[in-house]
C-alpha positions as a LaTeX table, in Angstrom:
\begin{tabular}{lrrr}
\hline
Residue & $x$ (\AA) & $y$ (\AA) & $z$ (\AA) \\
\hline
Met1 & 0.00 & 0.00 & 0.00 \\
Ile2 & 1.32 & 3.43 & $-0.96$ \\
Arg3 & 1.93 & 5.79 & 1.95 \\
Ser4 & 2.83 & 9.43 & 1.69 \\
Met5 & 5.73 & 10.70 & 3.80 \\
Thr6 & 3.63 & 13.74 & 4.71 \\
Gly7 & 1.60 & 13.29 & 7.87 \\
Tyr8 & 0.41 & 14.82 & 11.11 \\
Gly9 & $-0.83$ & 13.39 & 14.37 \\
Ile10 & $-1.47$ & 14.53 & 17.92 \\
Ala11 & $-2.56$ & 12.58 & 21.00 \\
Glu12 & $-3.19$ & 13.41 & 24.65 \\
Asn13 & $-3.45$ & 11.35 & 27.82 \\
Thr14 & $-3.62$ & 12.11 & 31.53 \\
Ile15 & $-2.00$ & 10.24 & 34.40 \\
Asn16 & $-2.48$ & 11.50 & 37.97 \\
Thr17 & $-2.20$ & 15.30 & 37.64 \\
Lys18 & $-0.01$ & 15.24 & 34.52 \\
Lys19 & $-1.24$ & 15.75 & 30.95 \\
Ile20 & 0.89 & 14.15 & 28.24 \\
Thr21 & 0.76 & 15.63 & 24.75 \\
Val22 & 2.57 & 14.08 & 21.78 \\
Glu23 & 2.60 & 15.93 & 18.45 \\
Ile24 & 4.21 & 14.44 & 15.31 \\
Lys25 & 4.79 & 16.14 & 11.96 \\
Thr26 & 6.37 & 14.35 & 8.98 \\
Leu27 & 7.65 & 15.50 & 5.58 \\
Asn28 & 9.48 & 13.78 & 2.74 \\
Ser29 & 13.18 & 12.90 & 3.04 \\
Lys30 & 15.42 & 10.27 & 1.45 \\
Gln31 & 16.47 & 9.00 & 4.87 \\
Leu32 & 15.11 & 8.98 & 8.42 \\
Asp33 & 15.63 & 12.47 & 9.86 \\
Leu34 & 14.13 & 12.36 & 13.34 \\
Gln35 & 14.06 & 15.29 & 15.78 \\
Val36 & 12.56 & 14.78 & 19.25 \\
Lys37 & 11.85 & 17.60 & 21.71 \\
Leu38 & 10.99 & 16.56 & 25.26 \\
Pro39 & 11.48 & 17.70 & 28.88 \\
Asn40 & 14.99 & 17.21 & 30.29 \\
Glu41 & 13.58 & 14.88 & 32.94 \\
Leu42 & 12.69 & 12.40 & 30.18 \\
Arg43 & 16.11 & 12.32 & 28.48 \\
Phe44 & 16.80 & 8.91 & 29.99 \\
Ala45 & 14.01 & 7.44 & 27.83 \\
Glu46 & 14.73 & 9.40 & 24.62 \\
Leu47 & 16.50 & 6.54 & 22.82 \\
Asp48 & 13.55 & 4.21 & 23.42 \\
Phe49 & 11.15 & 6.88 & 22.15 \\
Arg50 & 13.27 & 7.44 & 19.03 \\
Asn51 & 13.45 & 3.72 & 18.25 \\
Arg52 & 9.71 & 3.37 & 18.72 \\
Ile53 & 8.95 & 6.24 & 16.35 \\
Gly54 & 11.65 & 5.38 & 13.78 \\
Asn55 & 10.64 & 1.72 & 13.52 \\
Arg56 & 7.06 & 2.73 & 12.82 \\
Leu57 & 7.55 & 5.62 & 10.39 \\
Gln58 & 10.65 & 4.24 & 8.63 \\
Arg59 & 11.59 & 7.29 & 6.57 \\
Gly60 & 11.01 & 11.04 & 6.28 \\
Lys61 & 11.80 & 14.27 & 8.08 \\
Ile62 & 10.02 & 13.77 & 11.40 \\
Asp63 & 9.52 & 16.36 & 14.15 \\
Val64 & 8.20 & 15.06 & 17.47 \\
Met65 & 7.24 & 17.17 & 20.48 \\
Ile66 & 6.51 & 15.50 & 23.83 \\
Asn67 & 5.07 & 17.95 & 26.36 \\
Ile68 & 4.16 & 17.36 & 30.01 \\
Thr69 & 1.89 & 19.85 & 31.83 \\
Asp70 & 0.36 & 19.84 & 35.31 \\
Thr71 & $-3.43$ & 19.84 & 35.44 \\
Asp72 & $-3.35$ & 20.95 & 39.12 \\
Leu73 & $-2.61$ & 24.61 & 38.47 \\
Gly74 & $-2.54$ & 25.39 & 42.19 \\
Gln75 & 0.52 & 23.20 & 42.61 \\
Ser76 & 2.18 & 24.10 & 39.33 \\
Asn77 & 5.20 & 26.40 & 39.47 \\
Pro78 & 4.33 & 28.39 & 42.66 \\
Ile79 & 5.68 & 31.95 & 42.68 \\
Asp80 & 8.56 & 32.77 & 45.05 \\
Gly81 & 7.05 & 35.77 & 46.84 \\
Ala82 & 10.20 & 36.63 & 48.75 \\
Leu83 & 12.20 & 36.79 & 45.53 \\
Val84 & 9.57 & 38.97 & 43.85 \\
Ala85 & 9.66 & 41.35 & 46.85 \\
Ser86 & 13.45 & 41.46 & 46.62 \\
Tyr87 & 13.34 & 42.29 & 42.91 \\
Leu88 & 10.75 & 45.03 & 43.58 \\
Lys89 & 12.85 & 46.66 & 46.30 \\
Gln90 & 15.96 & 46.58 & 44.10 \\
Ile91 & 14.11 & 48.15 & 41.17 \\
Gln92 & 12.67 & 50.89 & 43.36 \\
Asp93 & 16.05 & 51.63 & 44.97 \\
Ile94 & 17.87 & 51.80 & 41.62 \\
Ser95 & 15.11 & 53.95 & 40.09 \\
Lys96 & 15.30 & 56.38 & 43.01 \\
Glu97 & 19.10 & 56.47 & 42.98 \\
Leu98 & 19.36 & 57.09 & 39.22 \\
Gly99 & 16.27 & 59.26 & 38.90 \\
Ile100 & 14.48 & 56.81 & 36.63 \\
Glu101 & 10.71 & 56.93 & 36.43 \\
Pro102 & 9.32 & 53.57 & 37.70 \\
Ser103 & 7.55 & 51.34 & 35.18 \\
Thr104 & 3.82 & 51.84 & 34.77 \\
Asp105 & 3.42 & 48.05 & 34.54 \\
Met106 & 5.59 & 46.81 & 37.37 \\
Ala107 & 3.88 & 43.41 & 37.51 \\
Ala108 & 4.77 & 42.60 & 33.87 \\
Leu109 & 8.37 & 43.63 & 34.57 \\
Leu110 & 8.66 & 41.52 & 37.72 \\
Phe111 & 7.15 & 38.40 & 36.15 \\
Arg112 & 9.85 & 38.46 & 33.50 \\
Met113 & 12.59 & 38.28 & 36.09 \\
Pro114 & 14.44 & 34.94 & 36.36 \\
Gly115 & 13.78 & 32.39 & 39.09 \\
Ile116 & 10.47 & 33.70 & 40.42 \\
Phe117 & 8.65 & 30.49 & 39.54 \\
Asn118 & 9.60 & 27.56 & 41.76 \\
Ala119 & 9.36 & 24.67 & 39.36 \\
Pro120 & 9.47 & 21.49 & 41.46 \\
Glu121 & 11.93 & 18.86 & 40.34 \\
Gln122 & 10.14 & 16.15 & 38.39 \\
Ser123 & 10.76 & 12.43 & 38.36 \\
Tyr124 & 8.88 & 9.92 & 36.23 \\
Asp125 & 8.47 & 6.23 & 37.02 \\
Glu126 & 8.01 & 3.27 & 34.67 \\
Ala127 & 4.22 & 3.59 & 34.70 \\
Phe128 & 4.51 & 7.19 & 33.54 \\
Val129 & 6.93 & 6.27 & 30.73 \\
Asn130 & 4.55 & 3.51 & 29.64 \\
Lys131 & 1.76 & 6.09 & 29.45 \\
Ile132 & 3.98 & 8.26 & 27.26 \\
Asn133 & 4.62 & 5.27 & 24.97 \\
Glu134 & 0.88 & 4.68 & 24.77 \\
Thr135 & 0.36 & 8.32 & 23.78 \\
Ile136 & 3.15 & 8.09 & 21.18 \\
Asp137 & 1.47 & 5.02 & 19.67 \\
Gln138 & $-1.84$ & 6.87 & 19.44 \\
Ala139 & $-0.18$ & 9.81 & 17.68 \\
Leu140 & 1.60 & 7.38 & 15.33 \\
Asp141 & $-1.73$ & 5.74 & 14.47 \\
Thr142 & $-3.09$ & 9.15 & 13.49 \\
Val143 & 0.01 & 9.92 & 11.41 \\
Asp144 & $-0.22$ & 6.55 & 9.69 \\
Gly145 & $-3.87$ & 7.13 & 8.83 \\
Phe146 & $-2.96$ & 10.53 & 7.42 \\
Arg147 & $-0.15$ & 8.99 & 5.37 \\
Ile148 & $-2.41$ & 6.27 & 3.98 \\
Gln149 & $-5.07$ & 8.80 & 2.98 \\
Glu150 & $-2.49$ & 11.00 & 1.26 \\
Gly151 & $-0.96$ & 7.90 & $-0.32$ \\
Gln152 & $-4.23$ & 6.94 & $-1.97$ \\
Thr153 & $-4.44$ & 10.39 & $-3.55$ \\
Leu154 & $-0.86$ & 10.02 & $-4.82$ \\
Lys155 & $-1.58$ & 6.52 & $-6.14$ \\
Lys156 & $-4.56$ & 7.77 & $-8.12$ \\
Asp157 & $-2.42$ & 10.47 & $-9.72$ \\
Leu158 & 0.45 & 8.07 & $-10.48$ \\
Leu159 & $-1.82$ & 5.52 & $-12.16$ \\
His160 & $-3.35$ & 8.32 & $-14.21$ \\
Arg161 & 0.11 & 9.47 & $-15.36$ \\
Val162 & 1.13 & 5.93 & $-16.32$ \\
Glu163 & $-2.11$ & 5.50 & $-18.26$ \\
Leu164 & $-1.33$ & 8.70 & $-20.16$ \\
Ile165 & 2.10 & 7.32 & $-21.09$ \\
Leu166 & 0.51 & 4.10 & $-22.35$ \\
Asp167 & $-2.02$ & 6.11 & $-24.37$ \\
Leu168 & 0.82 & 8.15 & $-25.89$ \\
Leu169 & 2.68 & 4.93 & $-26.67$ \\
Gly170 & $-0.35$ & 3.76 & $-28.63$ \\
Gln171 & $-0.23$ & 6.95 & $-30.67$ \\
Val172 & 3.24 & 6.07 & $-31.96$ \\
Glu173 & 2.11 & 3.18 & $-34.18$ \\
Pro174 & 0.29 & 5.19 & $-36.90$ \\
Phe175 & 3.51 & 7.09 & $-37.64$ \\
Glu176 & 5.78 & 4.04 & $-37.90$ \\
Lys177 & 4.98 & 3.20 & $-41.55$ \\
Thr178 & 5.57 & 6.82 & $-42.55$ \\
Arg179 & 8.78 & 6.70 & $-40.56$ \\
His180 & 10.04 & 3.63 & $-42.47$ \\
Asp181 & 9.17 & 5.20 & $-45.83$ \\
Thr182 & 10.95 & 8.41 & $-44.85$ \\
Ile183 & 14.09 & 6.52 & $-43.88$ \\
Lys184 & 14.02 & 4.55 & $-47.15$ \\
Gln185 & 13.57 & 7.70 & $-49.24$ \\
Arg186 & 16.41 & 9.40 & $-47.41$ \\
Leu187 & 18.73 & 6.47 & $-48.05$ \\
Val188 & 17.78 & 6.32 & $-51.74$ \\
Lys189 & 18.38 & 10.05 & $-52.13$ \\
Asn190 & 21.73 & 9.96 & $-50.40$ \\
Leu191 & 22.80 & 6.87 & $-52.30$ \\
Ser192 & 21.76 & 8.40 & $-55.65$ \\
Glu193 & 23.84 & 11.47 & $-54.94$ \\
Leu194 & 26.87 & 9.30 & $-54.29$ \\
Thr195 & 26.64 & 7.42 & $-57.62$ \\
Ser196 & 27.56 & 8.97 & $-60.93$ \\
Ala197 & 24.33 & 8.18 & $-62.79$ \\
Gly198 & 22.06 & 7.10 & $-59.99$ \\
Gln199 & 23.12 & 3.48 & $-60.58$ \\
Tyr200 & 23.93 & 1.29 & $-57.59$ \\
Asp201 & 23.89 & $-2.32$ & $-56.50$ \\
Glu202 & 20.26 & $-2.94$ & $-55.57$ \\
Asn203 & 21.09 & $-6.09$ & $-53.61$ \\
Arg204 & 23.62 & $-4.18$ & $-51.51$ \\
Phe205 & 21.11 & $-1.40$ & $-51.06$ \\
Glu206 & 18.49 & $-3.85$ & $-49.76$ \\
Gln207 & 21.03 & $-5.25$ & $-47.29$ \\
Glu208 & 21.95 & $-1.78$ & $-46.08$ \\
Leu209 & 18.28 & $-0.82$ & $-45.81$ \\
Ile210 & 17.46 & $-3.89$ & $-43.73$ \\
Tyr211 & 20.44 & $-3.14$ & $-41.48$ \\
Tyr212 & 19.37 & 0.45 & $-40.81$ \\
Leu213 & 15.72 & $-0.43$ & $-40.34$ \\
Glu214 & 16.67 & $-3.08$ & $-37.78$ \\
Lys215 & 19.03 & $-0.66$ & $-36.07$ \\
Leu216 & 16.32 & 1.99 & $-35.87$ \\
Asp217 & 13.51 & $-0.43$ & $-35.01$ \\
Ile218 & 11.64 & 0.66 & $-31.87$ \\
Thr219 & 9.53 & $-2.46$ & $-31.32$ \\
Glu220 & 11.60 & $-3.70$ & $-28.37$ \\
Glu221 & 11.52 & $-0.30$ & $-26.69$ \\
Lys222 & 7.75 & $-0.16$ & $-27.04$ \\
Val223 & 7.34 & $-3.67$ & $-25.61$ \\
Arg224 & 9.67 & $-2.99$ & $-22.66$ \\
Leu225 & 8.07 & 0.37 & $-21.89$ \\
Arg226 & 4.63 & $-1.22$ & $-21.81$ \\
Gln227 & 5.96 & $-3.98$ & $-19.50$ \\
His228 & 7.54 & $-1.40$ & $-17.17$ \\
Cys229 & 4.28 & 0.54 & $-17.02$ \\
Asn230 & 2.32 & $-2.60$ & $-16.14$ \\
Tyr231 & 4.91 & $-3.54$ & $-13.50$ \\
Phe232 & 4.67 & $-0.02$ & $-12.06$ \\
Asn233 & 0.90 & $-0.36$ & $-11.70$ \\
Glu234 & 1.23 & $-3.77$ & $-10.01$ \\
Ser235 & 3.90 & $-2.49$ & $-7.59$ \\
Cys236 & 1.70 & 0.35 & $-6.34$ \\
Asp237 & 0.06 & $-2.12$ & $-3.94$ \\
Asp238 & 3.39 & $-3.21$ & $-2.40$ \\
Asp239 & 4.29 & $-2.08$ & 1.11 \\
Gln240 & 6.89 & 0.72 & 1.20 \\
Ala241 & 6.84 & 0.85 & $-2.58$ \\
Gly242 & 8.49 & 4.27 & $-2.97$ \\
Lys243 & 12.05 & 3.18 & $-3.78$ \\
Lys244 & 10.88 & 0.29 & $-5.96$ \\
Leu245 & 8.65 & 2.58 & $-7.98$ \\
Gly246 & 11.58 & 4.95 & $-8.31$ \\
Phe247 & 13.70 & 2.20 & $-9.89$ \\
Ile248 & 10.90 & 1.26 & $-12.28$ \\
Ser249 & 10.43 & 4.88 & $-13.32$ \\
Gln250 & 14.14 & 5.04 & $-14.16$ \\
Glu251 & 13.73 & 2.04 & $-16.47$ \\
Met252 & 10.70 & 3.69 & $-18.05$ \\
Gly253 & 12.83 & 6.78 & $-18.65$ \\
Arg254 & 15.54 & 4.75 & $-20.39$ \\
Glu255 & 13.07 & 3.23 & $-22.83$ \\
Ile256 & 11.44 & 6.58 & $-23.55$ \\
Asn257 & 14.83 & 8.19 & $-24.17$ \\
Thr258 & 15.91 & 5.36 & $-26.51$ \\
Leu259 & 12.59 & 5.59 & $-28.32$ \\
Gly260 & 13.20 & 9.28 & $-28.89$ \\
Ser261 & 16.78 & 8.86 & $-30.05$ \\
Lys262 & 15.84 & 6.15 & $-32.58$ \\
Ala263 & 12.56 & 7.65 & $-33.81$ \\
Asn264 & 13.80 & 9.89 & $-36.64$ \\
Glu265 & 10.23 & 11.09 & $-37.10$ \\
Val266 & 8.93 & 14.47 & $-35.99$ \\
Asn267 & 5.49 & 13.30 & $-34.80$ \\
Ile268 & 6.99 & 10.48 & $-32.72$ \\
Gln269 & 9.47 & 12.97 & $-31.25$ \\
Lys270 & 6.56 & 15.16 & $-30.13$ \\
Ile271 & 4.90 & 12.16 & $-28.48$ \\
Val272 & 8.16 & 11.28 & $-26.72$ \\
Val273 & 8.37 & 14.82 & $-25.31$ \\
Lys274 & 4.86 & 14.41 & $-23.85$ \\
Met275 & 5.88 & 11.05 & $-22.35$ \\
Lys276 & 8.91 & 12.65 & $-20.70$ \\
Asp277 & 6.71 & 15.39 & $-19.26$ \\
Glu278 & 4.37 & 12.84 & $-17.66$ \\
Leu279 & 7.33 & 10.81 & $-16.36$ \\
Glu280 & 8.83 & 13.89 & $-14.69$ \\
Lys281 & 5.52 & 14.46 & $-12.90$ \\
Ile282 & 5.61 & 10.84 & $-11.74$ \\
Lys283 & 9.14 & 11.26 & $-10.38$ \\
Glu284 & 8.12 & 14.41 & $-8.51$ \\
Gln285 & 5.29 & 12.53 & $-6.81$ \\
Leu286 & 7.53 & 9.57 & $-5.97$ \\
Cys287 & 9.75 & 11.88 & $-3.86$ \\
Asn288 & 6.92 & 12.01 & $-1.31$ \\
Ile289 & 6.15 & 8.27 & $-1.19$ \\
Leu290 & 7.41 & 5.98 & 1.56 \\
\hline
\end{tabular}
């Protein structure tokens, strides 16, 4: 199943008086680029969190924020009144000594001073870490659902682009007979110019003509391109198909390029340009597929 590398998920849980919030954002990247922001008190469990997230999401630029807040606001970060009073006295003394007008919003000034909030030292036990892991899993489920939904949109577009390439390939055939006649006429003209009276060995000419027609034959390229397109469509249902589809698209590009270089016919060249345009759009979309 195709999954996009773009996703978003958020989950919340509460244990005792603590609210756990896990937010995950993902974008496309060739490798796993995982950034985790969490409270310092949880650094001991960071490696486990990273492994849990990385094993699930596999690839992409992933930003994870784990936040812990206290639901009991009365016990959360009590203000150090003595320190606030000390700051106030110092500000008043300095203002008086230097002749500075005191602030009209002294409270806002004081609450920006360092150390006035007594944040109690936190410690988290195994049960709390397990609750965090549960919240991470819930956020990952949401991200995965987002990725699957986006992946289905990408799959629809990719299949449409491949179908357009196959339709363009079908448009090549009507121009092939004209192409062969043009090549034959060109060879006759060039050969006539090289002979004194337009006389030449017809048997040798037929041999040379067969050689060039075989050399410029595009049947194999058409067959292989059609096979690659069919294989691409089948592989869209594979798990983590992004890299595989990328390899197949490269093979499709080789056949299209060879078709263009051997065509020697203006209408086929125009069709090849359209094929290349659709293939470039496919490659752009594949950059965002897991």
